[in-house]
C-alpha positions, 0 to 999 in steps of 0.5 A: 078634240073639242065637241059641242054636244046636244043636251036633248035628243029625239028618240030613235034618231042617230046623231053624228059628229061633224067637223065644224070647219067642213060645214057650209053655212047657207045664210050669209054672214050679214044674215047670221050677224043680225040673228045671233041674238042671245044664242052665245049667252044661252049656249055658254050657260046651258049648252047646245039644246038640240043637235043641228041638221045637216045634208049634202049636195046630193040629198038637198032639195034644190027644187024647193030652195035653190040656195045651195052654194055653187062653184064658179062654173055653176055646179053645186059645191060638194060637201055638207051644209047646215040646214038647221042650226047655222047660228049654233055652228057659227058659235062653234066656229067662234069658240074653236070647237072641232066637232058638233053633233047633228042629224044627217037628213036625206030629204026635206021631209026628214028635216021638217019632221025634226024641226017640228019636234025641236024648234025653239024660237029665240024667245025660248032660248034658255038664258 
């Protein structure tokens, strides 16, 4: 199995390995295409720096961001979606990874606390 693992981790945080093909990406293909930038080159040379952030439809903050994928009948799709790290997952899909390392969050506050500690702007991606 091909696993995309992180190089750095937050202390006292447990990661999981998620099946890449089972993860839903919240932004559309056009959004991702425009923002991929140098991430492919960065991951090729340096690996994935931080784990991605994932949640499920039961824990997602629908009231704050109503962009969770829906079924034809309007109900929320069940499953896991990437909250932070969609470009890393796209990279994993493009490069035939089976699994990707990430944190599972149960609310927006958990996601925000992780982002505060791990955010890297595109200008800071190691190349």
